[in-house]
N, C-alpha and C positions, 0 to 999 in steps of 0.2 A: 520564846525562841523561834527564830525564822525558820522557814521550811528549807532545809539544805537540798542542794540539787544532786548530791552524791553521798551515800552513807554506806559504810562497810565497817566490819570489825575484824580484829585479829587477836590471837591468843598470845599472851606474854609468856615466853619460855623461861627456863630456870635462870639464865644469865641475864634476863631482862631484854632479850632479843624478840623483835617482832618482825614478821614477814609483812611487807606492805602489799595488800591485794593488787592484782594486775590492773584493775580499772582505776584504782587510786594512783598507781605509778604512772598510768597513761595521763590522768588529769594533771598530775604534777609535772609531767614531761621528764621523768627520771628513769633511768635503766641501770643495769649492772654497772657498778663501779662509781655511779653518781652519789652525790651527798645530798642529804636533807638537813634542814635546820628546824629545830623545835623551838617555838616561841610560846612562852607561858605568860598569860596576862589574865588577871582576875579569876584565877582558878580554871582557866580554859587553855588547852594547848592547840596551837596551830602548827601543822607540818607544812613546810614550804620547800621548794627546790632551792638549794643553797646558792646556786649560781644566780638565779633570779633575785633572791634575797640581797645578795651582795651587790648586785647592779642597782637595785632600788635604794639601798643605803648610800652608795656612791652618788647617785642622782640627787638624793636628799642633801647630802653634804656639799654638793657642787652647785646647788640651786642658787642663782643670783651671782655666781662668780663671773660669768660672762659680762654681765652689765657692769660689775664692779671693775672689770678690766677694760671697759670701754667698748666692748663688742655688743652693739645694739641691735643687730639683725642676724637672721640666720645666715645670710650671705657673708657677713663679716666673720662669723664663726667658721663658716666653711673655708673662707680664704685663709684664716689663721691656721686651720688644720692643714691645708695644702702647703702653706709656707713651712710649717713645722716639719712636716714629712720630708719636704725637699732638703731642709737643713740636716735632718737626720741622715738621709741618703748620702748626702755630701761628706758626712764625717767618716 
C-alpha cells in the first residue's frame, strides 16, 4: 500500500451515517449540503466530491468529440463556444 497523504477515521452510526472529518472535507472541497460519491473498486472505497466526479465523467465521455466535429484547435473550440452562446442569446 502506498503512503497516503491524509488519513482519518470516523465511527459508523446506527443508520450507517458517518461524519466526514473536517480535514477530509477540506481535502475533498465539500461543505454543508454538498454531495460525495463512493466508488468501490477491488474491495476499496474511494470518496470523491460528486461535482468533481461528474465533471471528470463528462470529460471522459466528451474526449475526442471536438476532433470528430472538425474542431482541431483550442481557438476553433473557443470560437464555436462563442458562436453558440451568441445564438442562444438571440433566441
